[in-house]
N, C-alpha and C positions, 0 to 999 in steps of 0.2 A: 504493499499499499504505500503510495506517494501523496504527501499532502503539502500544498500551496496555499499560503495566505494571499487573498486577492483585494480584500478591503479591511481597513483598520482606520476608521474615522469616527470620531466621537464615541458614541457606543454601539455602532454598527461593525460586524464583523463578517468575513465572508471566506469561505476556503474552497478550493477545488481539491476533489480527492481522486485519485485514480486507482481503481483496482485493475491488475492486469489480467489478461485472459488466462494465464496459466494459474493464477491464484483462486479464480473463479471454477476453473476446469477442475483443480486439485479437489476443491471443496465439494464439488458436485459428485465425482467419482467416489470420495469419502462417504458422502451420504447414501450413494448406490450401494456401497458395500455393507453400510449399516442396515438398509431395509431389506436387502435381497433374502436374507434368511426367513423374513416374514413373508413373501411374497408367494402366493399359489397360482400354479398355471397347470392346465391339463397336460398330462403327459410327463409332468415333472415330480419327484417326491418334495414334500414340505421342505423348504429351504435350500433346494439343489436347484433353483432355477438360476441359470447362467447370468451373469451381471451384465452381458451385453444386450440380453433379452429385456432386462429390468430396464435398463437404460433406453431402450428402444420404446417399451410400453409408457415409462413414466418420466422419460428424460426432460421433457419440455417444462412439465409441471415442476419437477425436482429444480430445474435450473433457476425459475422464477422465485421458488422459495429459498433457494440458497443466497441467490442474488440479494433478496430483501434482506436475509439475515446478515449478510456481509456489510450491505449498505448501513442497517442498524448499529452494528458493532463499530463499523469505522467511524461513525458519527459519534457515538458514545466515548471512543478512543481520543477523538481530537477535543471534545469537551473536558475530558479528563486532564489530556497531556497540556492543554493550553489552559487550563483552571478556569475555564468559562462559567459564568454564573447567568444561564440565558434567561430573559426577562419573560419570554412567552415561547411558546412551541417554535422550535426552529424551522425554517423552509428548506426542504431537502428536494432536491430533483435531479433525475437521471437524464444525461445527456441526450438529445434527439439524435436519432439514427442508430443507437446501440443495437447490436446483432450478436447474438452467440458466437463466440470464438474470438470476440474483439475485447479491447480494454473497455473498461465502462468508466466514464467520468462523471462524478457527482458532484453538485453544486451545494454547498451548506450555507446558509445565510441566516443569520439570527441577530438580535439585540441583546446586550448584555447589561446587568444590573450596574448602577454606578457604584463606585467606592465611596461610601459615606461613613464619617466618622459620628459614631452614636452622640446625640447631645446628652449634655448634662442635664441629671434630673433634679438638681439642686435648685433651691429658690423658685420652684413653681408655686404660684398663689392663685387660688380659685375660689369663685364665690358661688354657693350652692343656695339656689332659690326654691324654696319649700313653700308647699300650700298646705296650711293648717285646715284640717277637718273638723267643721263645726258640729255642735250636738243638733241643729237643724237638718244638717245634710245626713247624718246617721239615722234621725226619724224618719226623714222622707224615704230613705233607702229602705228601710224596715217595712215601711208601708206600702212600697212597691212589692215586696216580698209577700206581705199579707195579701195584697191584691192577686197575686198569682197562686196563692194557695187558699182559695175561697172555699167555704163550708156551706151546706145547705141543709134546709129542715124540711119536713113535710109540710105541704100546703093542704088547705082545707079540700075535699074531696070534690067540692063544687068548683074548684080553682081551675079557669082554663089557662093553659100552657102559652106564655108568651116569650118575647127574646129575652135571653138573661136566665130563665128557668131550666132546672134541670131535669130530665126526665129518667126513669128507671123503666126500661123497655125489653120485652122479648120480641124478636122478630124471626121472621123466616123469609128468605129470598127464593125467588122461582123465575126461571126462564122458559117460556112457553109451556107454563103450569107444573113444570118440574123442578124439584128442589136442586140447586146447585151447591157444589162444595164451596165452605168457607162463607156462605150466606144466611148461617143461622147463629143466634146468640141468645142468652138468657141473662137478665139483670144487668144489661148493658146500661151505663151511665151516659147519657147525650146532653150537652147544654145547647139549647136552640140559640142559633146565631153564633156559634163558634167555629163552624166551617168544617168541622173534623169529618163528616160524612159526606157522601157524594154530593153534587148540585142538585138541589129539590127535594132531598130526603127531609131536611128539618123544616123546610118551609111547609111542606104539608102536615106537620105535626103541631102547627100553630093552633090553638084552640082546643086541643083535645083536653080530657079530665082523668082522673083516675079511675081505672076501669073500663075505658073506652078501647074498641078494637078497631082497627082500621088498615084498610088495604091501600097502599100508595104505589104509583107508577113512576119510575126514574129511568133515566138512559146515562148508561156508564159512560164516561169521558172517551174519546176515541184513542187517547194516550194513557188509558188505564193500564196499571202494571201487570193484571192478569190479561193477558191475551184473548182468552175464551169469553171474557165479559166485555173487552174493548168495544164501544160503540154499540154496545147491546142493550135494547130494552128490557127491564125485568120489573117484576111486581113483589112487594114487601109485605107480609102479613104482619101487622103490629098490634102487641098488645101493650097497653099502659099500665104499668104496675104502681106508679107514683109519680106526681108531679111535685117538685121541690122548689123552694124559693131561697135566695141567697140570705145568709145572716151575715151580722157585722161580725168581723174578726177581731177579737179583743187581743192586743199585743200587751202578752204578759208572760210569766212563767211557764204556764201551761203550753201558750203558743211556742216558746222556744223549746220546749220539751218534744212538741209533735215535730219538730225540725231535727230533732236528735240532739239537742243541746241541752246544759244543765239549766240555764237561766237567762232571763232576758239581758242580763248585764254580760254575759259570754256572747249573746248574739250581737249586742252592741260593739264589743270588743272586735268580732270578726268582721263585723262591717266598716268599723273605723280602719281596719287594716287592709280591708279590700279597697275602700275610697282613696287611702294613702298610696296605695299601689298604682291605681289609675293614673296619677299625676308623677308617680315615680320616674317613669319612662320619659316624660317631658324634662323633668329636673336633670337626668341623667343626660339627655341630649344638649341641654342649655350648659351644664358644666364640661361636657365633651368637646363643644365648641371653643369655650374659653381657653381648654386645654390645648387644643389642635393650633388656635391662634398664637399661643405663646411658642410653641414648638416651630410652628412655621416661619417666625420672626428669625432673620439672618440666615435662612437656609433656602439657596437658591440655585441648586445643581440641576445638571441637565438629566432628564427623565427619558426612558425609552419610548419612542414614537409608537411602537405597538401597545404598550400598555394604555397609553392615553387614547389610542383610536378605541380600545376594546372599552374604555371607561365611558368614552364619548357616545359611544353606540347605545350603552345601557340608559345614559341620561337621554339621548335623544328618542330612542323608543318609548320611555316613558312620557316624554313631553308629547309626542305625536299621539299616543293613547288618550292622554289627559284633554288635548285639543279635540279629539272626536267627541268627547263627552260635552263639549261647549254648546251653547245655544247656536253660535254661528262657528262650525269648525272650520270653514275655509279662512275666515278672517283670524281665528286663533292660530291656524297653521302659518299663515304670513307673519304674524307677530313674533313667532318664537324662529321663524326663518331669518328674521331681520336681526335676531340676537345670537345666530348661531356661532359667530366668532368667540361671544362671551361664554357660551356654555362649553366650548372647548377648552377656554381658559381655565374653567371650573374644573373640569376634567383633569387638566394637567396639574392644577393645585392638589386635586385630591389623591392623584397618584404619588406626587412628591410627599404628602403627608402620611401616605400609607407605607411607603418606603421608610420615612422616619421611624414609624411606630415598629416596624419589622426590624430595623436595626435596633432600636432600644430593646426589644423583647429577645433578642438573640445575646445581646451583650449582658442582660439581666437574668439570663437563663429561664425566660418565660417559656412554657411549653404545654403543648395539648396532650394528654397522656393517651396511650392506648385504648383505655377504657372510656374516656371520653370521645374519642375519633370512633370507637366502635357504637356508642350510642349515635353519634351524628349520622352515621351511615344508615343505621335502623331507622332513625326518624325520617332521612331523607327517602328512604326506599318506600315509605309509607305513601308518597305523593304518586306512586306508580300502581298499574294494576297487579293485583295478587301473583298473577302468572310471570310478571316481568320482574318481581323484586328480586329474585334470586340472581337474574342477568344484571341487575344493576349494581347489586353488591359486588359481583365478580368484575364489572367495569370499573367501579372505583378501585379496587384492590389491584388490577392490573395496570392502571392508568395513573402515574404518579401526578401528573399535571392536574387530573380531575380531582384526585384525593386533596391536593394542595388547595384547590380552589375551594373545595366543601370545607375545608379546615380554615380557610382565612378568617371569615367573620367571628367564630369563635375565638382564634388566637389574637385578633385585634382587641376584643372584649377584654380579655385578660391582661393584654398589655395596659388597657385603659385604665383597668382597675388597680394594676401595679402602680402607676402614675398616679392615680387619685390617692393611693396609701402614701406616697411620697410627698405629696403636695401639702401644702399649709392652706386649709380650706375654712372659710368663714361662712356662715350660715345667716340668710336673710328671709324672711316670711314674706311672701306676697299673695296676691289673689292669682286664681286660675288665669284669668284674663292678661295680667300683668306678665304671667310666665308665658303665655303664649305669643303676647307681644314681643317679649326679649328674644324667643325663638326667630320668629319672623324677621325682626330686625337683625339677626345674625344671618338669616338667609341673605337679606340684601348687603349686608357687609360682606360676604363671603364672596358674593358676584362681584362686587366692586374691587375688593383686594385682588381677586383673581383677574380682573379686567386690567387693573394698574401695574400687574407684574410683568417687567420687560421680558421679552422674549430672549433666551440666550441663543447664542451663534455656537453652531457646532464648530469645534476646532479644526484647523486644516489637518489633511491628511498627513500623517508621520509615522515614523517607525514604532513598532511595537514597544513599549516602555517595559521596564522589568516588571514580571508578575508579581502580583500581591499575593499571599497565602489565600489559598480556596478558602470560602467561607459557604454555608449551607445556604442555597438560595430559597428564597419564599417565593414559589413557583407562581405565585399571583399575588398583586399589591393587595394590602388591606383595603378594606372597603371604606375606610376613613368615615366621613360625615354621615352619609347614607346607609340604608339597608338594602341596597340594591342586590338581587340575587347572583350568586357567581355564575359565570358561564361554563359550559361544559367544554372540555378538551375536545380539540377536533380530531383526534386521532382515530377514534372508534365511534361508532353510532350507539350511543345509549338507548335502552328501551323506552318506548315512547310513555308520556305520563297520562294518567287518567285525568279527566277533565276535572277542572278545579272551578270552585265558585268565584265569582268576580268578586275583587277587593277594592275599596275605594282608594285613591291615591294617597300615598303616605300623609303628604302635607294637608291634605284636607282632613285626615283623621287626627293629625296632631293639634286641630284647631277647634274640634268639637268635643263636647264634654261626654265622656264614655258613661254609658249607663251602668247603675249598679249590678253587680253578679248576682245571679238567681242562686238563692239558698237551697240545701238540697230538699227534694221533694217530700211530702208527709211520708212518714212511716205507716 
């Protein structure tokens, strides 16, 4: 194998690797000898098929596989020998016109990570904005839970059922006069107006009384999950066993016990914690912005263009998606298009900050444990169809770049937590509106800082300098300010994800008050 460096400019590197025809041929012959004992052919005893026949039958396939193996090994050797730290997946290509029996010329192009001196963590000062939880907020949250855990009592037998009333019914469903599977129930509880039964079912029970028997006719929706019922008209023979009306839920120790808790004080304690947790994410975002601003000050090194491209593509895709949800998508798209350069500057700033965080983490021994990585993989696998989950796990295990991209957000969080512990933190109480306003102001400040940052020119081409000691490369930059999902490595195709419910844009989510979490259902 012969290697020649063709580019050494800034962070860009390129090499030409030549694999001689003799090297390739020798490797192919070696592979033929390995597999010959396993080949079966009519007229020959197992393991006795001549090598020349094996080559005739499988030579083309073996040559292609062997060449791919040699290319991969040669690229790995160059990266190791040159002590390179690839920023992204290298670009590898085989010269045009290659034919079996000739030398193979491979082009390797990549960008490397810049050499960064880990910033000092001394003297970090952060302000933590916290939103205190009031007794009124706690009471409101508990009332919401009470509203979700309604109780009912029997009404007078003459009471006619209306919206909001609960019915206890028996019913039997029929298609063309014949009962069908799954269409029968006894003592079923149904709240009129809840929309829990198929359309038309509840409406026809308005006005019934305890003891009434009624046959209703409904049509199952075309997209009903049971295919044999979808779009079909059916009748239901309904017997009303009770009509119940809602009772006021008294919020006391007994109510808390119905939720599986010891007392109302315990319920209030839990709700306070949940309400505090709702703003904890915003508080962390605000602190992180302050931390990153301090780290960015005084650091203006060149960053790999491929990493900036990848970050910008994520930002741009999200912006375009949000624009499509606006009242005038065309106008929204024109607006972001006019600021395209600014968003690219933001992408560059985020990559630079991500590299700084990565360097700090490595310098201070921050790690993602194998147990944490295993949990990450299992959590990510849940996004895929059940039959594809094992393939996804194998994909992550076989693709270091994909594994690094999955690890990156957790690694960054751990570095940020480490820096929070090192910093001098002062706390200030604010309202939720003030906290949200501070974050929005940080958004605008980030854009202004990125726009104001002067572009660094790449240095002129020069001979390679003395190599620095190799460091473990973070295969993907940290996600820095946002929570943009990591991209998959392009080397292999991962299994297709199952369809996911749409989520609101993160910025919008940050400016809305989150609802109180639902307490456990009654026992």
